[in-house]
FIKEKOL-112908 format. One line per 2 residues: their letters; for each residue y, x, z of N, C-alpha, C, CB. Coordinates in steps of 0.001 Angstrom, whole numbers. Each point is the difference from the previous one (the first is absolute). Glycine has a CB too. Example, Ala and Ser with C-alpha at 12.3 -4.5 7.8 and 13.67 -1.06 7.14 Angstrom:
<donus>
AS) -5690,13190,7800,1190,-890,0,1200,900,0,-1173,-1892,1246; 2223,1542,-1966,1190,820,60,1090,-770,730,-628,1184,-2145;
</donus>
This chain:
<donus>
MK) -1593,5256,23595,824,171,-1078,-373,-930,-1188,338,2335,808; 505,-2931,-1551,-310,-887,-1066,-597,550,-1231,1721,-1203,883;
NV) -2631,611,-1500,-576,384,-1302,1115,-53,-970,-2302,-872,523; 2605,1888,-1460,957,-110,-1043,-765,-58,-1252,1767,1191,1255;
NL) -1316,-2163,-2145,-529,-213,-1329,904,417,-1001,-1245,-1773,772; 1052,2760,-1467,890,599,-1101,-309,-561,-1342,154,2099,1259;
VV) 740,-2796,-1791,-194,-831,-1371,801,877,-1012,-153,-2579,1070; -527,3354,-1874,684,952,-890,-205,-488,-1507,-383,2000,1735;
VA) 1625,-2546,-2112,-2,-784,-1283,1103,607,-946,-814,-2207,1232; 689,1814,-2486,997,437,-922,1273,-893,39,-1866,917,-1428;
HP) 1694,-2219,1419,1226,-777,-218,324,-1019,1071,-417,322,-2355; 1598,-767,2572,216,-1186,850,-714,-1104,-496,2113,737,615;
DD) -2669,-1509,225,-935,-1243,-41,-1501,407,36,1765,-1278,-1389; -2042,2616,968,-1497,360,-42,-501,-125,1510,236,1728,-2137;
EV) 508,-1340,3103,-423,-90,1423,-255,-1321,391,1227,1869,518; -619,-2924,-1073,-303,-1443,346,-1133,-501,-807,2354,-418,577;
LG) -2386,715,-1892,-1072,-413,-785,-1289,513,344,1530,-220,-1608; -1741,1423,2141,-1313,545,371,-256,-22,1473,121,1417,-1962;
FG) 913,-1525,2812,-360,132,1397,946,-1047,934,-738,2655,-499; 1261,-3657,-232,1079,-855,730,-851,-832,1156,1703,-293,-2313;
AT) -2669,-442,1957,-839,-838,971,-654,827,1002,-427,-1629,-1716; -207,2615,1272,-701,867,1120,856,906,813,-1897,-12,-1418;
GA) 2964,282,868,1128,752,767,573,-899,1009,603,1405,-1961; -175,-2682,1655,460,-897,949,-987,-369,1058,1433,-769,-1706;
KL) -2625,606,1414,-1126,1,1098,26,1056,910,-1354,-1012,-1472; 1325,2141,837,-51,1233,937,1222,127,942,-1306,1199,-1800;
VQ) 2504,-1464,1231,1156,-109,890,-100,-931,1130,1220,559,-1869; -1789,-1813,1598,-215,-950,967,-924,391,1094,476,-1525,-1696;
EG) -1431,2427,1309,-944,628,842,482,1194,692,-1612,-866,-1421; 2993,1243,1240,577,1168,796,-61,1305,-786,-719,-1111,2142;
EV) 323,1079,-3378,57,1256,-736,1333,169,-786,-2524,-92,-176; 2738,1257,-412,1247,373,-694,-376,96,-1527,996,1325,2109;
VQ) -174,-1859,-2992,-189,90,-1381,1197,699,-546,-1417,-2049,-82; 1288,3139,-559,1183,681,-517,-277,302,-1522,587,1054,2369;
AV) 392,-1683,-3198,-200,194,-1402,802,1166,-463,-448,-2395,-309; -195,3101,-636,745,1161,-597,-47,-321,-1457,-602,1802,1799;
IL) 1821,-1911,-2432,159,-563,-1259,702,1236,-760,165,-2667,800; -834,3124,-1773,330,1349,-595,1183,-292,-1140,-2634,1025,434;
CG) 2422,-2109,-1207,1019,-192,-920,997,-1005,437,-1546,645,-1682; 2408,-386,2531,730,-1099,943,830,-597,-918,52,1143,2227;
NV) 530,-681,-3345,1025,-784,-705,-486,-632,-1406,1713,1569,1167; -3015,-1376,-1556,-536,-636,-1088,988,-459,-1011,-1744,-596,1450;
QV) 2488,1696,-2133,944,-355,-954,-211,-708,-1214,718,1674,894; -2064,-1591,-1293,-265,-715,-1298,-828,-1172,280,122,2069,-1333;
RY) -123,-2757,2459,-613,-1204,297,404,-1178,-844,-174,900,2174; -711,-1836,-2655,424,-1050,-654,890,-901,829,-1981,248,-1327;
KR) 3037,-731,703,1091,-890,864,189,642,1314,-676,-2235,-1027; 877,3466,1006,345,549,1366,1356,-459,536,-1357,1991,-577;
PS) 1292,-2361,1969,1315,-328,598,876,1318,122,-1086,-2005,1329; 2282,1866,-663,900,1161,287,-790,846,1081,2319,-1344,-523;
CD) -1937,2570,724,-369,901,1080,3,-663,1350,910,1825,-1325; 204,-2326,1607,210,-727,1228,-871,-1115,302,2130,645,-274;
EL) -2323,-1489,-772,-880,-1153,45,-1382,433,85,1561,-1316,-1256; -2048,2122,556,-1460,581,176,-233,551,1326,-77,586,-2333;
YQ) 1006,250,2836,-240,495,1347,41,-1097,1039,961,2150,-695; -139,-3017,454,31,-1093,1131,-1271,-935,-121,2669,-17,2;
DM) -3080,-174,-1286,-1381,-703,-193,-1155,695,698,787,-778,-2217; -689,2106,2143,-1260,817,481,174,-8,1541,-248,1657,-2177;
LN) 1532,-1698,2825,50,74,1434,-530,-1419,490,2052,1771,42; -1499,-2836,-810,-447,-1287,591,-1306,-143,-105,1886,-988,-446;
AN) -2676,1383,-689,-1415,-295,-93,-832,793,978,352,-539,-2358; 44,1748,2645,-684,778,982,229,-383,1462,141,1745,-1645;
KL) 1099,-2274,1830,307,-651,1330,-766,-1109,266,2112,697,-144; -2167,-1669,-764,-775,-1224,160,-1565,353,481,1594,-1168,-1925;
LG) -2069,2075,1197,-1408,514,441,-225,696,1248,-258,185,-2177; 1393,194,2726,-33,750,1238,-125,1616,-264,-1108,-2159,1133;
FE) 1330,2568,-2486,-105,1526,-195,1279,669,367,-1627,-287,-1853; 1380,1658,2141,1178,735,183,759,134,-1351,-1093,1219,1952;
TP) 2477,-698,-1746,693,284,-1162,-608,970,-893,1840,-560,1208; -1955,162,-2581,-666,968,-822,663,1255,-233,-930,-1792,-969;
EL) -3,2801,763,522,1394,-335,-23,61,-1439,-825,1140,2064; 2035,-770,-2476,125,90,-1580,137,1363,-608,1084,-2130,130;
GS) -1742,2229,-1247,158,1202,-767,889,-244,-1237,-2256,776,826; 2578,227,-1472,907,-53,-1129,-678,309,-1259,1801,605,1441;
FP) -3151,-608,-1492,-688,355,-1212,400,-1014,-1300,-1994,961,1638; 1817,-585,-2790,322,-706,-1225,-1068,-1102,-201,1124,2097,-1032;
NI) -674,-3311,915,-893,-1222,-427,-470,113,-1311,1179,-1434,1384; -2473,1265,-1540,-675,-17,-1273,80,1416,-695,550,-2524,-208;
QM) -248,3625,1140,-12,1398,-536,-492,1056,992,1889,-673,-1440; -2777,-35,2360,-607,976,1089,-747,1042,-654,-228,-1756,1681;
NT) -259,1532,-2818,-799,1092,-591,880,1332,-566,-1712,-1999,-644; 3027,1745,656,956,1178,-175,202,756,1198,1130,-1183,-1663;
VP) -1584,757,2755,353,740,1300,-1048,979,355,1226,-1954,845; -1158,3035,-365,-1109,928,281,-882,-605,1133,1440,2047,-717;
HL) -2600,-2018,527,-903,-613,974,207,404,1375,-1553,-129,-1704; 1848,1451,2024,193,683,1206,1229,-762,750,-950,2340,-1044;
EI) 2049,-2581,300,1064,-675,666,-309,-1352,516,1403,1259,-1375; -2180,-1979,647,-481,-1352,616,-819,116,1141,48,-921,-2085;
VQ) -1017,1904,2145,-798,329,1098,763,330,1063,-1635,660,-1314; 2642,306,1260,775,375,1069,812,-1046,645,-18,2038,-1036;
FI) 492,-2930,261,814,-1149,535,-854,-943,722,1588,192,-1828; -2673,-353,1431,-1094,-886,950,-376,754,1219,-1088,-1096,-2013;
EK) 817,2357,1917,-374,717,1206,1128,-27,971,-1525,1454,-1276; 2822,-1486,814,1119,-110,958,-8,-1343,792,1348,1484,-1553;
QI) -1808,-2450,835,-115,-1265,642,-1307,-34,1016,1213,-1087,-2163; -2273,1627,1795,-1012,336,883,334,726,1276,-1213,-3,-1959;
EK) 1883,1008,1722,463,811,1312,987,-875,649,-283,2389,-956; 1157,-3117,470,954,-935,725,-639,-1081,803,1545,417,-1774;
YK) -2601,-1062,1088,-453,-1255,559,-1419,94,551,1494,-1175,-1595; -2131,2208,1309,-1294,216,567,-823,-1148,-9,911,1614,1306;
PT) -1347,-2029,-2606,-728,-1268,-259,-1467,48,602,1409,-318,-2179; -1979,-807,2480,-1409,-224,384,-737,-171,-1186,528,-1003,2090;
RI) 64,177,-2987,-571,-441,-1223,1120,142,-1232,-1631,-1676,1444; 1089,2032,-2583,854,3,-1302,-649,-935,-898,775,2382,180;
FT) 299,-3121,-921,-491,-879,-1098,846,398,-1147,-740,-1981,1463; 164,2090,-2673,822,269,-1210,-677,-534,-1167,950,2011,960;
HH) -449,-1754,-2258,-395,-661,-1283,-1475,600,-321,2620,-271,-941; -3261,-664,234,-1150,340,-730,290,904,-1110,-936,-2068,632;
PA) 151,3107,-906,308,1034,-1058,-253,-625,-1378,-652,1954,1563; -83,-3172,-1802,-83,-464,-1247,946,-1308,-275,-2380,1051,33;
DL) 3477,-1112,764,931,-1063,-237,571,275,-1508,620,-288,2691; -139,-709,-3255,555,172,-1307,1223,690,40,-1040,-1910,-704;
ND) 1816,1618,1734,1516,582,230,-256,1598,225,1119,-2365,1283; -454,3235,-2182,-336,1380,54,816,529,1421,-322,272,-2917;
DH) 1447,-859,3388,510,417,1252,-905,-89,1135,2025,-625,-843; -2904,-486,843,-846,-236,940,-1174,1086,69,725,-2417,-269;
KQ) -1059,2825,-966,-1081,1104,-227,581,1360,701,-877,-1103,-2440; 2179,1362,2137,558,1305,603,106,-81,1483,1309,422,-2048;
VS) -884,-1427,2548,91,-270,1473,-1394,223,605,1911,-1726,-303; -2842,975,-324,-1323,-7,613,-577,1465,62,-386,-2419,-878;
AA) 541,3208,-203,-520,1382,-33,729,897,1055,-552,-290,-2505; 1861,-1,2585,818,860,987,-494,-404,1443,2182,138,-1608;
CL) -2272,-1463,1755,-369,-370,1471,-1446,347,345,1645,-1910,-82; -2574,2060,-774,-1326,545,301,197,1567,389,-1209,-1770,-1701;
AA) 2018,2538,1147,241,1255,255,568,75,1402,276,486,-2420; 810,-1247,2632,667,4,1314,-855,-396,1200,2002,-508,-1253;
AR) -2832,-357,960,-767,-662,1114,-918,1005,725,48,-2197,-1287; -264,3376,687,-632,1197,639,771,844,793,-1307,-41,-1708;
YF) 2608,-565,1858,896,944,837,-477,272,1528,1951,-913,-1474; -2723,-42,2005,-310,179,1342,-1147,1115,184,737,-2480,396;
QR) -1444,2813,-1526,-957,1071,-24,806,1255,-158,-1867,-1425,-972; 3012,1425,736,744,1357,-199,1114,226,1100,-398,-183,-2589;
RE) 550,-931,3358,1153,245,1001,-661,-531,1271,2164,-283,-1652; -2167,947,2678,-608,-391,1297,926,-874,825,-1299,2116,-13;
DI) 2568,-2221,-404,881,-918,685,-107,-1467,-710,1632,2060,673; -2356,-2266,-1716,-74,-1391,-638,-1370,-637,495,1429,723,-2209;
PP) -1314,-1930,2832,-1056,-525,391,-1055,-322,-1038,1416,-682,1696; -2718,683,-1484,-1045,-263,-914,301,-1484,-673,-1746,1568,1469;
LK) 1535,-1589,-2676,79,-1308,-719,-1257,-778,207,1497,973,-1721; -1378,-2201,2063,-1360,-826,138,-445,-617,-1289,584,-576,2338;
SL) 311,298,-3174,-352,-651,-1350,922,176,-927,-1130,-1555,975; 553,1582,-2388,866,-65,-1061,-315,-1058,-1085,365,2336,523;
SY) 472,-3154,-832,-609,-1167,-1011,871,-187,-1092,-1056,-1275,1767; 558,549,-2778,806,-338,-1271,303,-1434,75,-1087,1758,-1452;
LE) 2392,-2015,1087,487,-1394,-81,-388,-733,-1233,1842,706,1331; -1828,-2087,-1345,-39,-669,-1227,1189,-706,-305,-2239,-150,252;
IQ) 2916,677,-1420,1237,-466,-410,-4,-868,-1154,815,1906,918; -596,-3193,-773,-89,-1049,-1098,1037,527,-1099,-639,-2128,1676;
SA) 100,2046,-2948,727,487,-1240,8,1430,-192,1380,-1851,196; -2110,2596,579,-166,1401,-123,-1423,368,131,2232,343,854;
TD) -2835,-552,446,-1529,232,158,-818,-845,-855,353,597,2270; -31,-1875,-2375,-758,-1030,-845,172,360,-1530,400,-1901,1822;
WG) 509,2506,-2211,323,248,-1304,-416,1321,-549,1747,-1474,415; -2292,2208,342,-670,1293,-303,-1197,-90,-804,841,770,2003;
FE) -1052,43,-2874,-1143,77,-920,-1183,956,508,1710,-455,-1889; -2871,72,1533,-1090,906,461,61,1351,-573,-1379,-1915,255;
SS) 1930,1944,-1483,185,1490,-590,935,949,685,-415,-1011,-2099; 1333,332,3051,890,856,738,-568,481,1312,1830,-1181,-1069;
GD) -3111,826,1278,-749,541,1266,-699,-1092,656,1665,1761,406; -2210,-1530,724,-661,-927,729,916,-1278,587,-1561,2058,498;
SF) 1029,-3140,-707,810,-1190,480,41,-131,1367,-515,-1107,-1866; 1448,245,2397,107,-305,1515,-1350,-621,419,2614,-434,-63;
KP) -3209,999,1010,-1300,-477,632,266,-259,1532,-1479,1386,-1732; 1899,-2688,2037,293,-152,1528,-1172,-45,849,1937,-1206,-551;
NH) -1869,1955,1722,-886,41,957,380,-318,1506,-874,1502,-1620; 2103,-1894,1609,626,-308,1266,886,-1223,-166,-77,2424,687;
YV) -238,-3463,144,692,-1200,-140,556,-360,1400,-1471,-737,-1992; 2869,291,1965,676,-280,1099,357,-1572,-177,869,2562,337;
EV) -1236,-3423,578,198,-1357,78,1430,-427,249,-2269,-77,743; 2969,-614,-1654,1552,-103,102,338,-1364,-71,447,2127,-1046;
ED) -1233,-3196,1544,282,-1461,-111,1274,-188,694,-2405,-737,-79; 2835,1326,1073,1248,-346,840,1184,893,-560,-1440,-587,2228;
TL) 1320,1487,-3055,1072,659,-446,386,33,-1603,-592,1225,2089; -390,-1885,-2749,172,-45,-1494,1355,-596,-339,-2500,-253,-351;
EM) 2882,-770,1057,1242,-803,-418,1249,1024,245,-1085,-2514,710; 976,3340,296,888,1046,457,164,937,-1318,-800,-124,2675;
KL) -383,538,-3219,144,863,-1187,704,-711,-1149,-2071,1194,682; 1765,-2357,-1046,505,-826,-961,1621,-77,164,-2333,-1307,-42;
QA) 2801,1109,1177,1358,-174,358,665,1430,-206,-530,-2001,1720; -130,2941,-1246,558,1346,-193,111,504,-1489,-964,459,2262;
LG) 15,-926,-3026,80,260,-1450,1211,-770,-596,-2562,337,-124; 2605,-1629,464,1232,-783,-387,1374,554,357,-1456,-1864,255;
MY) 1499,2780,579,1176,684,346,487,1120,-906,-670,-619,2167; -314,1013,-2931,312,1063,-1165,465,-821,-1159,-1814,1764,686;
RN) 3052,-1632,-1061,490,-745,-1276,-732,327,-1215,2178,-35,922; -2605,-1003,-1694,-609,291,-1369,-1327,696,109,2272,192,-968;
VM) -3055,-153,2042,-1319,674,62,-1046,-1170,-223,818,1977,1688; -688,-3065,-1144,-898,-1024,-115,42,-663,-1421,228,-306,2497;
RP) -1337,-129,-2976,18,-580,-1451,-761,-1304,24,72,2322,-1132; 178,-3186,121,-833,-1217,-79,-1440,280,-237,1926,-1172,-837;
YP) -2937,409,1203,-1341,13,-364,-104,-221,-1349,-658,-685,2044; -294,1523,-2816,-987,602,602,178,1619,132,-1356,-2014,-855;
HP) 2588,2346,1004,411,1544,396,-758,315,1294,2491,-94,-1011; -3012,1359,1059,-686,323,1260,902,9,1238,-1552,1326,-1366;
RS) 2907,-1081,1166,817,-127,1074,640,-1299,274,272,2198,-383; -1046,-3301,318,387,-1422,201,-626,-419,1211,230,-509,-2365;
VE) 346,-390,3004,-419,-508,1387,-1518,-454,-269,2547,-882,865; -2868,296,-1948,-1377,-568,-177,-946,1133,-287,887,-2201,-880;
AI) -402,3287,246,-1044,1117,-271,-224,785,1419,799,323,-2672; 357,-45,3275,-177,794,1373,-876,-834,931,2347,1131,-164;
TG) -2148,-2438,299,-867,-749,916,-1290,-165,-611,1851,-1168,983; -2195,1185,-2207,-1275,-53,-589,-846,1256,239,1004,-1496,-1662;
LA) -280,2700,1528,-656,1202,263,-339,79,1493,1183,1081,-1944; -306,-1485,2802,-465,-99,1420,-1092,-825,264,2085,382,560;
AY) -2088,-1571,-1146,-1228,-855,179,-1265,769,-593,1466,-2226,-166; -1354,2869,-961,-1116,609,-631,-499,1012,945,843,-416,-2296;
RG) 43,1303,2740,-489,1221,760,-569,-504,1388,1809,1614,-1159; -1143,-2763,1717,-514,-681,1261,-1391,-406,-250,2249,-857,671;
AQ) -2590,152,-1687,-1282,-481,-360,-1031,1126,-115,1128,-1878,-1158; -855,3001,729,-733,1216,-232,-484,330,1553,1474,910,-2321;
AG) -649,-1046,3238,-132,533,1345,-383,-1105,1041,1705,1787,-636; -1862,-3035,95,-247,-1107,851,1161,-321,966,-2393,580,-210;
QK) 3543,-436,-448,1210,-331,575,791,-1039,-751,-40,2209,903; 1239,-2886,-410,679,-829,-720,984,694,-861,-423,-1613,1669;
YS) 1249,2468,-1365,844,657,-763,17,1579,494,1346,-2311,-425; -1387,3232,-472,-58,1362,292,783,897,-842,-2060,-505,811;
ES) 2526,1707,-340,554,1071,-959,-1177,1084,148,2826,-453,313; -3028,971,-1488,-1116,1035,-36,578,1324,-327,-1695,-1678,-727;
FQ) 964,2766,1252,268,1267,-230,-1304,856,-453,1941,-353,1664; -1688,1498,-2213,-1216,890,-304,360,1180,914,-561,-729,-2604;
TI) -382,791,3723,312,1120,801,-904,1102,-364,818,-1417,1807; -274,2728,-1932,-637,1072,-655,-78,1172,1052,863,-775,-2379;
FQ) -311,542,3625,-229,1044,953,238,-783,1277,715,2102,-1467; -1732,-1839,2452,27,-535,1368,-829,791,886,385,-2198,-834;
QG) 314,2282,2038,-650,782,1119,-231,-964,1123,1126,2203,-624; -2372,-2161,1277,-387,-837,939,-235,-1587,-470,1240,1735,1501;
F) -1407,-2470,-486,-323,-1526,-322,1096,-906,372,-2373,394,391;
</donus>
């Protein structure tokens, strides 16, 4: 049975920014990557394309990386704090019940974007589902993603900063990540914006150097069973 990696994020493009190169590598190794995007419509996104264009961009980006068709929620963009916590938790639990993931990846709780914080808190609660339901397979790991222009823009006063402890070498799939991001209209920006080709490549080089690799995506794993 294939390992399923559930990537639980707030907005379209977060799944690629935080997990694009690693996910593509895992797909090449025979694993499954399933994105769960809670604010599927991102109505207030800057220079947002039409609904049909955004949906097609999302499908094209995920298909390029080998991901499954994303599971979309209809939660309000930049207003996740107006939604009862339990509703978000239960939505994520439904995806856990449906896909029975081996690993879960979600936002860091100190990201500047408040939607990310709400999704992170709900995902942590939902991640314990396997300990309350005998028919849900045990989760092997739970990790935080690093999202440029959100994780890096967080302030120390908002909580603990991102502390990577898990590095995945992505030399062969970094270009795929950049191509997938380019499929999302108006997401990439000119350097020195964090969502530029130069900044994304530079972060991958920096994280790689930390781990003795050429290019890496990094994660903060907060729960792990086994080796």
